[in-house]
Every structure is written in structure tokens, then in C-alpha cells.
N, C-alpha and C positions, 0 to 999 in steps of 0.2 A: 116424217124424215126417218130415213135408217141410219144410225149412228152407230160408229165402231169405236170400243173404249180397250186401247191397250194395255191389259192388265197382267201381263205375265209376270211382272216384276214382284208381286204379291206372295208366289210362290218360293222365291229366293231370298227377299228383304222384307219382314213384315212391319219394322219399322220406319217411320219417315214418309217417303213417299208411296211404300205399301201400303199405308194407315192411308194417307191421302187418296187412293185408290178404292181403296175398300167403303171407306165412308161417303165419298162423292157417290159412287155408284149404287150404295146403298140407297142413298138419299134421292137420288133420280129415280129408283123405283117407288119410293115412297110417294111421289109427287106427279110423275108422269106415266100414266096409264097409254097412251095414244100413240108416241114415237116408237119404234123399233129400235131395240136395241140390240148389238151383237158384241158379248163380251170376248176378247180374245185373250185365253188363258196358256200358260205353258203346258205342253202334251203331259208333263210329269205331276199336274197339279190336279187333284181328284176331288179338293173340296170347292163345293158350291159357295160362289159368290152373292147369286140371288136366286131364291128357291120357290120354285112353284109361281111363276107371273109370265103370263103368256107373251108379252111385249118384248121379255129378255131372254135371250139364246147365246150358249156359250159355245164357241170355238176353241180347239184346240191348235195350235200352232208348235212345230217343230224347233223354231229358230229360237235359241236360248236368250235371256235379257244379258245384253251387253258383251254380247258375242263379237269380235271382231269386223266381223262381214255382217254385222246384224240389219243395217240399212238397206242392202242389196237381197239378201233372204228374205227378210220383210217383204218387199215389193213383190217378189216371185209369188210369195203365199198368199198374199193378198188378192192377188189377180181373179180369182172365181166369184168375188165377192162384191157386190152392187152398193156402195156405200152412197151417203150423201155428205158426211163428213167423217175422217177419222179424228180422235181425239189421242195424243199420246202423251199421259199424264210424265213421264218418265224423260223429258227433254226431247228425246230424239225420234225424229218421224222415220219411215221409210224413205229410201232416197227419191222413188219415184212411183206416185199412183194415179190413178184415173179420175180420184175424188179429192176435194179439197181436205186440209190439215189444220188440226190446232193442237198446240204443242203447251204444255204446262211449264214456265220457267221458275222453279221454287228457290233458288239462290244462285249466285256468280262466286260463291267463295272459291271455288278453283281458280277463277281467275285474279282474284284478289288477292288469294292465300296459296300460292301453287306448293308453298313450302310442307302444308299442312296436307297433300297427296300423296298416295301410292302412285308408283307408275301406271298400272292398270286403270287407276281411277282419272288420271290425267288424261289418259289415251282416250279413255270413253267420255268424259265431259268434253275434251277438247272439241268435238263435234259439235258444240252448242252452235258456235259461228254459221255453220251452215244451216244446221236446224232453224236458227231465228230466221234466216234469209231465207228459205223456203215454203218456211210453214205462211198457211195463209192467215191465220191469225194467232197469237200469244197470250196465253192467260199467267198475269203475272199473280204471286200469292199474297203481294203488298204494293205498297206506294214506293216503299226502299227498294224492292227488286227490281220493279218498272225501272225507276230512276238509273238505276245499275244497268239495266238491259240497255237502255238508250244510249247512255255515257260509253258503255265498255262493247257494245255490239252495234252501236249505228242504227240502231231501231226505228223507224218513225215512230212517236209517240200514238199516232192514230191505230198503229196496228197490236196494240196493246190495250187488253181490258184487265185493271185491278180487280180480283175476286179473292176475299179473304178467306181463310180455313175456319175451322170452329173445333171445340173440343169437343169428343164424344160425349155423347148424353148421358153415360156412366158415371162422367166427373160431377157428383153434386156432394152436398153437406151429409155426411152420416152420423146417424144417432146412435148406432148399434153399439153401444160400448163395449160389449160383449165381444163381437165381431172386431171391433178396433183393437181391443187387449190380444185376441187370437193371431190376428195378423202381425202385431207388433211382437209376439212372443215367438212368432215362428221364424220372423227374421232377425231374432235375438237382440231387440232393439230397446233401448231403455223408454223411460218414459218420455223426456227431453231430447227430441234431436231435429237434427237441419236437415232437410233433404235436398238433394239433386236427381235429377231424372235426365238421362239423355246417353247414347252412346259412347263412351272414352274414347277420346281422339282431340289433338293438338287445337282444334279451332274450340273446341268447347273450355278450354282455359281453366283447366283444374289446378293447376301448380300455383295460380292467385288465390283459388280459395283454399289450397290446405295451408298457406303461408299465413291467410286472415283466419283460420281456425287455429292454427300454432298460437297467435299472438291473442285472441279472444281467451283461448285458456288459460296462459302462461300470465298476462298484462292485466288480462280483466277478471281473472279468476271464476271463467263459467266453465262449470264441467259439462261439455256440451258434446254430443258424439255427431260427426258428417255420416250419413246414409246416401251411399251413391248407388241409386238405382239405372242399370244401363249396361250392356253387354260390352266386351272390350271390343274396340274398334281399329282402323290402322295406328301404329305409331304410337301405343299408348305406354309402352315402357318409361317414359319419361315420369308418368304419374306414381308407378312404383318406387321409382328412384327419389322422387321427393318425398313421398309418405315414408320412405327408410332414413332420408336425409334429418327430415324433422322428427325423426322418432314419435310417431303418429298412430304407428299401428293399431294401439289398442282405443284409437278416437275416429276410426273411418272403417264404415263398414260396407263393404264392395258386395251388394247383393245380386248380382248379376240381372239379368233380364227378369222382369217382373211383370205377370200376366196383369190387365185390366182389372180384372174383378179383383185381384188385390192391392192394386197400384191406387186405387181410388180411395183405400184405406190407410197406406200410406200419406199419401196427401192430408187427409184428412187428420192426422196421428200427429204430423209434424208441425213443430211450433212453429217454423218457417221453411220456406222454399227458394234456393238460391241458385242462381243463373248466370254467371259472370263471362258467357261464350263472347268469343271476338266478332261474331259475325252469325244470322241467322235470317233468313228469307221470310221467314212469319215468325216461327218460335213456339210451338204449340205447348210444352210444358209450363210456361208460365202460366199461358192462359188456362191449362188443366187444374193448376192450382188455385189461380182465382176461383174460378167454377165450383172449387170445394171449400173454398172459405179459408184459404191458407193465404197468410202473409207472403208477401212474394218481394227479393229483392232481384234486380236484374242489370244487364250492363246498359249502358245507354246509347248504343250502337245501332247501327242499321235497321232493322225493322221493329226491334224489341219497345221502344218507346212509342210506337205507332200501334202496337197493341197493348201494351200496358197502361197507355195514358197517363193519367194521377193517380191510380190506383195502388201502384208499387212504390218504391224508392228505385231510383234510376244513379248509379254508380260507373265512373271510369273503370275501363274492363282490368288494367293491371293496375290499381292503386291498389295497395293491400291496406294501408292504414284507411282509406274511406272504407273498404269492404268491412274491414273489423268494426270500426265504429258503429256502419249502418247495422251490421248483424247485433252489435252489443245494444243498440238503440232496442231493435224491435222485440229482443228477448227479455230485456229489463224492464218496460215499458208496456203493462198491458193496453192502457187505452189506447195508446198509438197503433199496437196489434190488431184490438178492437177496431178502430177507425179504420185500418188495411183491409182488415175482412170483407168487412161492410163494403165499402169502395171495390174491393177484387170482384165480389158475387155480382155486382152491380154490372159492372165492366164486361164480366164474362156472357150477359144476357145478351149485350149486342151482337154475338156471332155466333150463328147456326149453320147447321149443315145444308138446313131445306133451304137456306137464302142463298147458300153457295148452290146449291144445286139450279136453281132458278136463274141464278145469273149466268150459270153457265150454257142451261140451255137456250138462254136469249144469244149468246155467243156462237152456240151451233146453228140457230137459226138467221143469224145474221150471214155467216160464212157460207151457207149453203145457199142463201138466197142472192148471194153476191155473182 
């Protein structure tokens, strides 16, 4: 097979879907030495995704990711290429091609929570209806996302294959206490802290977490700090406002974007990982935390119960008191925390990028042979 993978988004956005593209492509390179892959990159992207592998070739495209005319422009740019299948991991395929297409649907939050979007994001992701209709096959990253795709877009179930994501192999328990202390000191964190990892945007529901933190410190007398690792996304101003209103300036540390090489130590150093998101298509940060042996509390909605299973605590997203009590229990009960660490490590082993790659290749073959 000759397989094309649209990897342009990696240049513009290395979190979320950008990480999915990187991890999937690298796993495909590890397990598949027979099929021919063409990785389509932004013309501005000079960083190789795959090094020195004969069956992987990079091609640069002029069309920017998320451009208003992207679908049409991509169709024209891809005319010279003879492919058996094109994979568009960022939802939107070209408007017309001579070869079949596969898209990955990561989540449909923009349909369920339109108030959480910028105008530009709403315009781009609003094309998903057409994309789902014209794609030859859809990969959904969770059963939850598959259900949403069937229900909201009217896609037949047999057109969708669920293929889970996985944590980066880097995320694992760390015993280098010197390095753990170095990273903690680099980010000015105390020995006891709670960790949240994600882009700061309304869907992640940080205000609920901040209100629970306030109660935890005042009502339960726990001198604990919340570390927020992630860049500021759209509509983040509400979070700053809540921090000021609750006078939590000394109890919340905004770390900005943290590279994986340091993030793994933050996961390991944290007493607890918390993830109060309103909606996730998959939810990588809780899985990364479990892979590091960190106790996890997350929302009981969308894909999060599917990913976490019985390895963590699941809480209603907006129940401030439930979040407060759940955090207090894990932080004060070492036996409970130990059990959650063990269960999380075992749960995380179910997911791997090699498995994701194998199942994705099977979809490519199914589509190419149809």
C-alpha cells in the first residue's frame, strides 16, 4: 500500500492532535517496513518526523492547516500523488481526491459545547459533518466518541472503528529522586502538590477545581498547592478571574507548557492528578498520570470512565464538594493512594501505540481493498 498521512498540524500545534499524529506515525514506522508512507508536512516544518527509514518519505505542502480554503487547496496539491489511502488525523480531509480517505474523529466537543469555542474554531470544526459524510472510513479514539459520531452526525456504526490512543512510552515511574527534586525546584513547587495537565480553556472546567481547592485548604486545613501545566488556550480569562476572587494566588502555580521530558517528573512528584473536564474524546493526561503511578481523580463523563476504568476516582464535573472530599481522601489516606497507584499502573499497560498502529493499518487495508 501507498499511504498518505496529513501531518501538517504538527508544525502549528504539538499538543493534542499534534501529539496523536507524531506518536501514531512513529509507531507505524516501528512495526511496518513493507508499506510505503508519504508524510505530508507544512512547508515551514523542517523537523523530521521519521528519520532514515526507506519506506517513509516526507512531502511539503503549501496549504496551511485550518485555512478557510484548506479542503479545496489540499485537493489540488495532492493531485500528483498516487495513494491507496489518505489518512487525515485532524478531522478534515480534502474535498475531492482520486483515492479513498480515512479521518480520525477525536471528539465532538464543538457540537456539544459550542459556547466553549472561538469563532475560528467553530468555523473549522463545523466542517466535520461534511467530512464524516464523505470519508470512506472513520477512526474514533473511544467508544464514547463513536457513540457521539453516530448520534450527532448520523454516521452508520459500521463506518466507524474505535482505536484507542496511548500514553507516550516516556511516561513511566521514576526513581531518580535527585532529578525529581530538581524539576520540582525548577518550577518552584513544594513537596506536596496536586497536578493538572492540559491547555487552559473552558472545557477543562478549572473553575470547579479551584473552588474545591479553596475548600480543601480552608475547610479541611490541607496546605496543598495546585500546579497547572499547560498553555493558555482560548477564553482562559475566567480562570484568572476565579483565582483572584478566591484569593488563591499563592496556592496555584501556572507552569505554562512543560516538555514531556520534565512533565514525566511532575507526574511522578505529584501527590495526586486531577482532571475535572466537561468532555474528552479520549483523555490522555489521566492515562499519562496512571502510567507514572500517580493517583487519578477525573470527571465521570464522556470517555474518561472508559479510559480510567476502576483505577481512579470518578466525580461529577461540577460537584465542588465531591471534588473536595475525593481529593481530601486520597491526600490523607496513604493506603487508598497506594491502591490507586497500583491499579493505575496496571490499567495503563492495556494501552500502547504499537497496538494503535496495528489496528490503524488494518483500517487502511480494509479501505484500500474495498
